[in-house]
C-alpha positions in Angstrom: 25.7 8.0 -11.0 23.5 5.7 -9.0 20.0 7.0 -8.3 19.6 5.5 -4.8 20.9 2.9 -2.3 19.2 1.1 0.5 20.7 0.5 4.0 19.9 -1.9 6.8 17.6 -0.4 9.4 15.7 -2.0 12.2 12.0 -2.4 11.4 11.9 0.4 8.8 13.6 1.1 5.5 16.4 3.6 5.0 17.8 5.0 1.8 20.0 7.6 0.3 19.2 9.2 -3.0 21.6 11.1 -5.1 21.7 13.8 -7.8 23.8 16.4 -9.5 21.1 18.9 -8.3 18.8 19.1 -5.4 15.9 18.5 -7.7 17.5 15.3 -9.1 18.1 14.0 -5.6 14.5 14.6 -4.7 13.4 12.9 -7.9 15.5 9.9 -7.0 14.2 9.9 -3.5 10.7 9.6 -4.9 11.8 6.6 -7.0 13.4 5.0 -4.0 10.2 5.4 -2.0 8.1 3.7 -4.6 10.7 1.0 -5.1 9.8 -0.2 -1.6 6.2 -0.8 -2.8 6.3 -1.6 -6.5 8.6 -1.7 -9.5 8.3 1.9 -10.9 9.9 0.8 -14.2 6.8 -1.4 -14.9 4.2 1.2 -14.3 2.7 2.7 -17.4 3.1 6.4 -17.5 -0.5 7.0 -18.8 -1.8 9.6 -16.2 -0.2 12.8 -15.0 -0.6 14.3 -11.5 0.7 17.8 -10.8 2.2 18.2 -7.4 2.8 21.4 -5.6 3.9 21.3 -1.9 5.6 23.7 0.4 7.6 23.5 3.6 9.4 25.7 6.1 12.7 24.1 5.3 14.1 21.5 2.8 13.6 18.6 5.1 10.0 19.3 5.6 9.7 19.9 1.9 11.2 16.5 1.1 9.0 14.7 3.6 5.8 16.4 2.3 6.8 15.7 -1.3 7.3 12.0 -0.6 4.1 11.8 1.5 2.3 13.0 -1.7 3.2 9.6 -3.2 1.4 7.8 -0.3 -1.5 10.2 -0.4 -2.1 9.6 -4.2 -1.9 5.9 -3.6 -4.3 5.9 -0.7 -6.8 8.4 -2.1 -6.7 7.8 -5.9 -5.1 4.3 -6.2 -2.4 6.1 -8.2 0.9 4.2 -8.7 3.8 6.6 -9.4 6.1 5.5 -12.1 8.1 8.7 -12.7 8.7 12.0 -11.1 9.5 14.7 -13.6 10.0 18.5 -13.9 10.8 18.7 -10.2 11.6 22.4 -9.3 12.4 23.7 -5.9 12.6 27.4 -5.1 12.6 29.5 -2.0 9.8 32.0 -1.6 10.4 34.2 1.4 10.9 32.0 4.4 9.3 28.9 2.7 10.3 26.4 0.1 8.0 25.5 -2.7 8.3 22.3 -4.9 6.5 21.7 -8.1 6.6 18.4 -9.9 4.8 16.1 -12.2 4.1 12.4 -11.3 3.4 10.1 -14.1 1.8 6.7 -13.5 -1.3 4.6 -13.7 -4.2 3.5 -11.5 -3.7 0.3 -9.6 -5.0 -2.9 -11.4 -4.2 -6.6 -11.4 -1.5 -6.1 -13.9 0.7 -4.4 -11.2 2.2 -6.1 -8.2 2.4 -4.3 -4.9 4.9 -5.9 -2.6 5.4 -3.4 0.2 3.6 -0.8 2.2 5.2 2.5 3.2 3.1 3.9 6.0 4.9 7.2 6.6 8.0 9.3 5.8 9.9 10.1 9.0 12.4 12.8 10.0 14.4 10.2 11.8 18.0 10.3 10.5 16.9 12.6 7.6 19.7 14.4 5.9 20.1 16.7 2.9 23.8 17.3 2.0 25.5 19.2 -0.8 28.9 17.6 -1.4 29.8 17.9 -5.1 26.2 16.8 -5.9 23.4 16.2 -3.5 22.5 13.4 -1.2 19.2 13.0 0.7 18.8 10.4 3.3 15.3 9.2 4.4 13.9 6.6 6.8 10.4 5.4 6.1 8.0 3.6 8.4 7.0 0.3 6.9 
């Protein structure tokens, strides 16, 4: 199964990420997001960052999860190379996501070729159709 696919979109970037589970689709959405900025396969997985976010619904949870990649880049110069152990559960009326990002601190050995400014709710979808698909548009 392919992890993600990019689509034409005016001014911004749009992708769909896929997974047998919701967690796998969220994981692949994280990889698609970083693909717009650097080659995640080339990032050494030397540092681990625990992630815990919550949202009022799955769309907000997805947006906040992907924004965490941008936050870690901006605040810690952290380049995400993998998203692992992604777990989503509902707690009362909220959704909680826990995950582990693996990566490295930016240095000259890595090439950054794009800049995702924000995750948007524009055209965002989360669908369960014999596996999960999440669709995201990001502001570049």
